[in-house]
N, C-alpha and C positions, 0 to 999 in steps of 0.2 A: 872815417876808418877805410883804408884799402883792403879789399878782400884778400890780397896776397899776404897782408900782415898777420891775418888770423890763422893760427896753426892748430889750436886745440879748443874742444868744447867740453866743459866740465859741468856736470850736473850733480846737484846736491838735494837729497830728499830729507825733509823734516816732518816728523810725525805731528799730528794735531789731535783734535778731539775724537772721541770714539763713542758711538751711540747705536741704538737699534733702529732697524727700518720701521717706518710707521705702519705698514700693512703686511709686509712679507717676513718670512723667517730668515733674517739677514742682518749683518752688522754693517754699518756705514763708517768708513774710516776717512776722516778729513786730514789731508796732508798738503804740504807746500813744496813745490819744485823750484829750485833756484838754478838757473842755467847761466853759466858764465863762459865767455869767450876769451881765451888766453892768447896772448901774442907769441912771437917766436921766442922771447926770453922767459916765457911763463908769467908775464904780468897780465893781470885782468884788463881786458880792453872794453868789454860790454857785458852787462848783466841784466837779467830779467827774472822776476818772480811770478809764480802763478799758483792760484788756489785750486786744488783738485780733490776728488773724492773717489773712493773705491768701495764697491759693494761686495761683501763676502756673503754669498748665499749658503744657507745651511739646510740643504734639502733632507738630510738624514736626521735632523733634530726632531725627536718626539718625546713622549712621556717616559720612555725607558732609556733614553740616551744618558750615557755617563758624561756629566757635564765637565768634570775635571779632565778627563782624557780629551774630549773635544776641544776645550780651551787650549790645552798644550799643543794640539795639532794645528789650531788656528794661528797661534803665536809663532810656531816653527815655520809655517808655510808663508806667512805674510811678514815680509821684512819691514813693513811700515809700522808694526806694532812691536814696541820694545818688550823684552821678556819681563821687565819689571811691572808691566801692566797686566800680568797674568790674573791677579785676583780681580781686577776690574772686568776682564773678559769673562771670567767665570760668573760674575754677578750679572752681567748683561745676558749671558746665555740662560742662566736660571730664570731671568725675567721673561725671555722669549719662550722658554719651555712652558711656563705657567700662564702666559698671557691668554686671555680669552680670545676665542675665534670670531667674536661678533664683527670686529672690524674687517677681518679677512672675508667673511661671508657677505658682509655688506658691499665690499669691493667687487665680489663676484657677481652679485646681483645686477651691478651697474654695467656689466659687459654688454656691449651692443654689437651687432654684426659688423659694423664698419669701424669699430675701434680696434686697430691693430696695435697691440701692446709691444713694447721692445722685448727682445728675446736675448737669451744668454749669448755672449760672444760679440755684442755690439759695443761693449765698453772700450774706451781708448785712453791711453795716458796723455794724449795730446789733443789739442782743439783743432778741428778742421777749419781751413781758411780758403775761401773761394779764390784768393789770389795765388794759391799754391796748387791749383787744379792740374797744371802741367806736370808737376812732380808726382801727383797721385796717378796720372795716366802712365807715367814711366814705370810705376810699380806694377802695372798690369801686364808688363812684358817680362816680368821676372818669374821666379818659382812660385809655387802655390801659396806658401805663407805670405810672401810679399804681395801676391795678387789679392789675397784676402784682406790684407791691411789696406792696400790702395782702394779697394771696392768699399771697405767699411768707412774710410775717410770721405769718399764721395757720397755714401749713403747719409753720413752725418750732414753733409751739405744739402742733400736732396730733401731731407726731413724738414727743412725750413723752406716753406712755400716761396719766400722772397728770393730764393736762389734758383727756382726752377726755370725762369725765363732765361737767365744767363747760361745755365746748363744746357738749355735747348739750343742755344746759339753755338755750343761747342760740339760740333758733329764729331770731332775726333774722340772726345771722351765717350759719347754715347755709342759710337761705332765700335770702340775698343771693348766697352762693357758687353755689347751684344756679341762680339766675336768670342770673348773669353767664356761667356755663358754657353754659347754654342759648342765650343771645342772642349771645355774642361768641366762641365757640369757633373759628369760621372765620376770625376776624380776627387771632388770635395763637396760635400753637402753644405758645409758653411759658406763656401764661395758661391754656390748656386743660390742659396737663400739670400745672401747679401745683395747680389746683383739683381735678383727678381724684386727684392724690396725697393731698390732704386727705382725700377720701372713702375712699381706699385705706387710710389709717391706721385709719379706723373699720371697714372691712371685714375687718381682721385679727382682729376679735373677733366671734364669732357673735351676741352679744347686740345688736350695733349693725346687723345686716343689715336689720332692719325700717326703720331710719332711711334707709338707702340706697334701699331699695324705695319708701319714701314719696315721696322726691324724684325717682324714676324715673331714677336715675343709671345703672343697668345698661343700660336701653334706650338712653339717650343715648350711652353708651360704645360700644355696637355700631354706632350710626349714625356715630360719629366714626371708628371703625375702618374701616368700609366706605368712607367718604369718603376716608380717607387712603390706602387701598390703591388707589383709583381715581386719586388724585393721583400715586402712585408710578409707575403704568403710564404716565400722561401725561408725567411727567418723563423716563422711559426712552425713550419714543418720540421726544420732542423732542431728546434727546441723541443718539439713534441717527441722526436725520436729519442733524444738524450734523456727525456723524462721517463719514457717507457723502459729504456735500458736500466735506468736507475731504480725504478720500481720493481723490475724483474729481479735484480740482484738483491734488493731488500727482502723479497719473499724467500730467496735462497739463503739468507743469512750469510752472505759472502763477506768475509773480513776485509777483503781488498776493495770494497766499494767506497771507502772514504775518499780516495783519489777521484773517482767518478763523481761523487757528490760535490767535491770542490770544483771539478771542472764544469759541472752543471750550474753551480751557483755563480761561477765566474762568467759562464756563457749568458746566464739570466741577467746578471748586472750589465754586461755589454749590450745585451738585447734592449734593455730599458734605456741605456744611453743613446743607442742608435735610434730607438723609437721616438725619443724626445726630439732629436735633431730633425728626424724625418717629418714629424708632425709640424714643426716650425716651417719647414720647407713647403708642406702641403697647404698650411694656412696662408702663407704669402702668395703662393701661386693661384689658389682658389680665389683669394680676395681680388687679385688682379683680374682674373677672368669674370668675377661677379661685376666688377666695375665696367669692364668692356661690354658686358651683356646688355647694357643700357640701350645699345643699338640692336634692334630686332634682327638686322641682317647678320650682325656678328653672332648673335645668339643662334641663328639658324646654322651658321657654320659650326658652332660648337655642338649642336645637336647631331649634325651629320658625322661629327668625329666622336659620337657616343659619350657626350659629357654626362648624361643622365646615369649611365652604367657606372662611371667612375665615381660619381657623387654617392650613389646608393651603396657602392662597395665601401666607401669611406665611413659609413654609419656604424661599422663594427668597432670603431675606436672608442676610447674612454675620455679623451680630452674634451672638456666642456667647451672651451673656446672653438675648437675644430667643429664640434657637433652643432654649435649654434650657427656657424657659418655655413656648414653643409645644408642644414635644414632651411636656412634663409634662402639659399641658392635654389634648392628644390622648390620651395614655395613660389619663388619668382618664375621658375620655369613651368610650374604646373598651371599657370594661367592658360597655356595653350594646350589644346586637347591632345595634340601629337606627343607632347612631352609627358603629359599625364599617363598616356597609354604606355609609355616607355618605363614608367616606374613600376618595376615588378615588386610588389609588396612582399611576396614570398621570400624574397632574397634578403629581406631586412629583419627577419625574425629575431636575431640576437639583440638588436636595439629595441625592436617593438615590444618584445615580451619582457623587458627589463624595466621594472618600475622606476629605477633611479634615473632613467633617461627620458621618462615620459614628458617631463616639462620641456625638455630640449626639442623633442621631436613632434610634439602634439600639434602645434600650429601649422607645420608644413604639411601634415597628412590631411588636414581639413579639405584641401583642394581635390584629393583623389581618394576619399574615404569610402568608396563604394564597397570595398571588400568586407565580407562578413567577419573575417578574422580581425580586422581593425576594430569593428564594433565590439567584439568580445574582448579585445585587449583593452579598449578604453573603459569598458565596464570593470574589468579586472583592476585597472588603475584607480577607479573610483572607489573601489572596495578596499584595496590594500595599500594605496599610495598615501603620501602625507597630504595635509590640508591643501597646500598650494597645488599639488598634482591633481587632487580630486576636483578642485574647482575648474581648472583648465580643461580636464578630460570631460567634465560634465557640460561645459560650455560648447565643446566640440560636438558632443552627442546631441545637444539641443539644436545646434545649427544643422546637423545632418537630418534630424527629425522634422525640420521645417519643410523639407522636400518630399513631396508625395511619392516620388520614385523610390525612396530609400526607406520609407516607414515600414513597408512590409518585410524588409530584410531583417528587421529586429526579431520577427516571430520565429526565425530559424536559428536563433542563438539562445543562450541562457540569459540574455540580457534582461528580459522583462521579469522573471522571477527574482533576479538579483536586485533590480530597481525596486520592486515591490517590497522586498525585505528591507531595503534602505529606508523606504517610506515608513514601514511599521517600526523600525528601530528608533525612529525619532521620538516615539512616545508622545508626550504632550508638548514637546518643544517645537519651536517654529521650524518649518521645513525650509530648506534653502530654496531660493527663487529659481535657481538653475534646475534643481532636481524636480520640483513640482511642474515647472514649465515643460521640461522634457517629457514627463508622464502625461501631461495634457495633450501634447502633440501625438504621442504614441497612441493614446486612446482614440484618436480620430480615425485609426485604421481598424477595420472590422475584425481581422484575425488577431491583432494585438489586444483588442478589447475582450475577445473571448478568452485569451490566455489569462488576462487580468482577473476575469471573473471565476477562474477555475478554483475548486476547493471553496475556501471561505473568503476569497479575494474581495468580492463585492461587499460581503457582510462586514469585513474589517474596514473597508473604505468608507461605507456608510456610517459605521459606528464612530469612526474618528471624525468625519466631516460634521455629523450631527452633534457630537459632544463638544467640539472646539469651535463649531460655527465657522469653519474655514471655507471661505468662498473659492479659493483656488482648488482645494480638494473637491469641492462640489462642481466646479467647472470640469474637472477630470471625469467625475461621475456622469455629468451631463453629456460629455462626448461619448461615453460608453453606451449611454441610453439611446443614442440616435441610430444605432445599428439594428436592422431587423434580424430576427433569428432567435436562437436560445437565450442569448444574453439579455435581450429585451424582456422576455418573459419573467426573468428572475426579479424584475423590479416590481412585480405585483405585490410582493411581500413588504415593500417599503413605501407604497403609495401613501398610506396613512401617515407615516413619519414625515414625509416630504410636505404633505398637505398641511400638517399641523405647524409647520414653520411659517406658512404664509400669513396666517392670521396674527402671528405674534409680532411684536415690535423688534424684529431682528435687523441686523445691519443690511442696508439696501442691496449691496452686492451679493450677499449670501441669499437673500430672497430671490434676486433675479435668476441665480443659478438653480435654485429649487423650482421656480416657475418653468424655466427652460427644460429641466429634466422632466417634469410632469408633462409638458407640451409634446415631448418626444414619445410618450407612451401611447402610441396608437395601437392598443391591444384589444382585439374583439371581445375578450372575456372580461374586460374591466368595466365595472358598473359605475360610470361617472356620476350618475344621478345620486347614488348613495354617498359618493365622496363629497359632492357639492353640499349635500344636506347635513351630513355628519359634521363637517368642518366649517359650515356656514360660509362658503366661499363666494356665493353669488353677490352678496352686498359688497365684499372686498373688491371683487372684479369690477362691479359697476362704479364704485367710488373712485377707482384708480383709472377709469376711462376719462375722467374730466381733465381737460387740458390744463397743465400746470400743477395737477395734484401731486405729481412725483416727477423724478427725472425721466427723460424720454425713454431711456433704455428699459426701465421698469414698466412704463405704459406699453411700450412695444411687446414685452414678454406677456403682458396681460392679454393683449389682442391675440397673440399667437396661442395662448392657453384657451381663450374663448373659441378659437377655430378648431382646436382639438376636441373639446367637449361637444361642440356643435354636431359632431358626427354621430352622437348617441341621440336617438329619437326621443327618448324619455326626457333628456335634458332640454329639448327644444321647447317644451311647454314652460319649463321653469324660466328659460331665458326670455321667452315671449312675454311672460307676465312681469318680469323684473324690471323692464324699461331699459335693458342693455342695448337694444337695437337703436332707439333714438340717441342714446349716448354715443354709440359708434358713428352715427351720422354726424353728430356734433364734432366728434374728434376728427372725422374725415374733413370737415370744413376747416378745422384749425390747422391740420397738418397736410393740407392739399399740395404743398410744395415739397413734401418729403416722400419720395417714391417708395421707401420701405414701408412706412405707415400705410400709404394708399394700397399698396399690393396686398399687405396682410389683412387689411380691413375688407377689401373686395373679396378675399378668399374666405373670410368669415361669412359674408353674404352668400357666396357660392355653396358653402356647406349648409347654410340655413334654408335655402330654397328647396332642399330635398324634403323638408318637413313641413307638414300642413300648418302647424301652429305658427312657426316663425315665418313661413312663406306668406301667410295672410297679413301679418303685421308689416312685412317689408313692402308688399304690393299695395295694400289698401290704406295703411296708416302712415306711410312715410313717402318721401320723394327719392328713395334709394335707386329705383330704376332710372330716374332722370339723371342722377349722378353717374350711374353706370354708362348711360348713353353718351354722356359727355366724355367719359373716360375711354370709350371705345376707340377713340382716335389719339390717345395719349402717345407721346414720343417714346415711352418706355415699352418695350416688346412684352415684358412679363406682365405688365398691367393690362395691356391689350388682350392678351391670351385668357386671362382670368375673367375679364369682362365679357368677352365673347361667349365663353361657356356659360356664365351666369345668365346672360341676356337670352340665350337660346332656350333655357329652361323657363325663364319668365314668359317668353313669347308663346311657348306651348301651352302654358297654364292660363294666361290672361289674354283674351282677344284684343282688348283695347290697347294694352301696352305692346302686344304683338304687332299691331298696325304701326304704332309709332316707331318701333324698332325697325321694322321693314322700311318704313319711309326714310329714316335716318340713314340706313345702310344704302338705300337706293340713291339718296341725295349725295352721300359721301363719294360713292364709287362712280357716280355719273355726273359729278359737279360740273365738269368742263362741258359736257354735252347739254345739260340743262341751261347753262349760262349762254351757250350759243343759241339755244331755242328762244330764250327770253329776249335776246337782243335782236333777233331777226325781225325784219318788217313782216307783219302778218298779212299784208296785202300781196306779197309775193307768193306766187304759187309754188308749192313744193310737192310734186306729184308723189314722192316717196313717203310723204307724211299723211296721205289720205287713201281711203279705201276706194273700191271700185264705185261705191255709191256716192262718192263726193264727201262723205263724212270723215272726220279725223279718224286715223287708224286707232289711236288710243287717247282717251282723255286722262287728265291727271288722276281723276278718281279711280279710273280703271286699272291704271298701272299697279296700284297697291293691291288690286284683287288678283294679280297674276303670281301665284306662289312659285311658278316654275322660274321666275326671275331671281328668286332668292334661294331655292333649294333644288337639288337634283331630283331625278325621278325616284330615287330610293329614299328620299326624305332624310338622309343623314348628312350628306356633304353640302355645305352651304356654297352657293355660287356667287359669293360677294367679291371675288377677285383677289382676295387676300390669302387664299390657301396656297401653300407652297407645293411643288411636285412631290416632295418627300411624304406629304400626308397621304396621297393616293397610293404610293408604294407601301406604306405602313398598313393602310387599310386592306389592301390586297393580300398582304402577308398575314393578316389576322391580328395585327397590332392595333387594337382599337383605342388605345390610350395614347394621348399626345406626349411629347417629350417631358411634359411637367406633371403627367399623371391625371389630367383632366379628361374624363370621358365625355363624349357628346351626349346631348340630352336623350337621343333615341336609344341609348344603351341602358337607360334606367327602366325599372319596373314601375310603370306608372309614374308617380312622383316620389317614390320611395328611394332608398339608398341603392346604389349600384352594388353589384356583386363584388367589385374590386374597390378596396378602400382607397380614395384618391390621396396622393401624397401631398404633404404641405409644399407649397411652391418655393422654388428658390427666390430669394429676395429680389428686389427690384434691380439690383446691380449684378445679378447673375451668380452670387455665391450664397451658400447656405448660412444660416445664422451661426452654425457651430463651426467656426473657422479655427485653424491652428492658433494656439495661444502664444503670444510673444510676451515673455516675462518683462516686467517693467510697465506693462499697460494692462489695466484691469477693466477696460470698457467691454461691455457686452452688447451684442447685437440682438 
């Protein structure tokens, strides 16, 4: 067919099926388009048929909508639906009105930050064809409506990834789109949205980011976003003024205010329409920038142009899709400290204090949640939000509480009383893992623990933990008990209750926490001898020192417990007669590869050598000093420190062991020199090794009789070469206790206890046994 022969194009529309949209409040109309090309005489020369569909969205449809009126309006405005099908339309609308919203909610839950859903205005009555790209480019040089149509056709091509490579080669098309966007974006929001969407399709692939940078689309998008946010503020101000005028006239009962009311309602409707289009534009532009920010250099340029301010300002919106995007962007930016500092939380109060938005914004604020106001807001969400919101907010609070820098901040909010109330409101039900884990971490801070104990706090906690045998609640109580001060003294009333749990056949994890709590109670007024006798704990402690008698965690807590009661002189006699000391030696042999066990067992010996009864058993009936001498040179610094303190006391008490200890220290610290002496030829004269009378300056036996080689003139500071300069500074300043609370032997009164109660040592790895609890793990140290 010659093109000159074709004179007319005739289109014929034929209606098809009518159905409801599966997820949205909309009707789907299926129809057929028959296009016929007529010749000069009106004869059909070429014909083609195409199946199409049209979606009629019904945003105003709700439970109060008049179905009959809406159906007539749909039929009148849509020529594809015959008036004879009005009853069918009414039936479908009635179905939509009463359809459950579960499908819609499910669809919303599946929204992901990088899922850019189609928006209103993208529908076309024709199918875009890559072969017609030149025709679409021509449309970009026409008026605004034609430009929108041309850009929309190109967008339909760009949404298919297979077409991107070919579009990339067409510099004319991309250049025209960039030019139209740069020149006409203020004239039409639809046009700007459509063109930015085209470039967004390219931004989804990293290899095309250079193309977007070349046309400076990112810079242009930031300018558009900034302009639109200013327009939004102007719209709101104008609407607020009209609202105030209307409210004023209502108070005066002005009969002429009906016109003003209609004008306000018309302005409000227009505002919502403009807002919908603007949020579509913001979504597309921000998605494009989010994709470009994969390159940290590009992200830095965005920060220099104040992208954080623009994002935070956008948090005032109500669109869920837009908020998910903005918070995701903020979360990505907050990885860098500079961006985090730019996020002014006080400007986000409309979103932060609105429970309905908590789920959308919570994850992003995790990165910069140092603000006390955020802590309070999250707790508010935990109390008043729905189940999903509470769980997410509590997870964030838990993660914040893992950082020691932020634990103390909770004491300056109403967070702890609220959380305690949530605990007690659970009754006998199982407490959520997130909630109790958060409380366990909070209790690791001294000020937080004191607030928890205020009033009947500790009493209520103990009552619930003992009644339900809850190991996690008891772990929280254990963390509270580790802090010195008034809160620790409150535990005197509960020593009997805790001790009673140890002899019973309770769950092992619960017994571990009870033992740990008792071990923390280094209270001078506590009569440990009475506790051990009344609850018959000595046999239990001895039996559980046997290797393999229980899990290692429980055995370790038993060792720590023995270290605590060993501070009491009256308990020393009981322990000496019970056979616990040989059991400790046996356990030390079995667990010699475990630094935690070794450290705590050596600390028990350290406490025991202060008392006559246990000291005699250790020195005269066991080989414990020999083990300690071997451990003097252990690779673990904590173990070496405890051993040195213990051996110093043994050396002062027992002369024979004192010589052995001195000899070992001399041998260790002078091993290289001794090796050199042993290997040297004895027939070679060494003048510096002999006195004036020709006799050796020192014999091996005489070396050990020189106490000045091992102790300084004041008898306190050992000269074994292992003392750090900090020790001398501390001693001069009056700080006679080492960093782990072990006093030197000269500070004791004879062989009795020191005036200062030595603290339990840090474990062999440098952390205390009462570490923050991570929910999901119930191991105890």
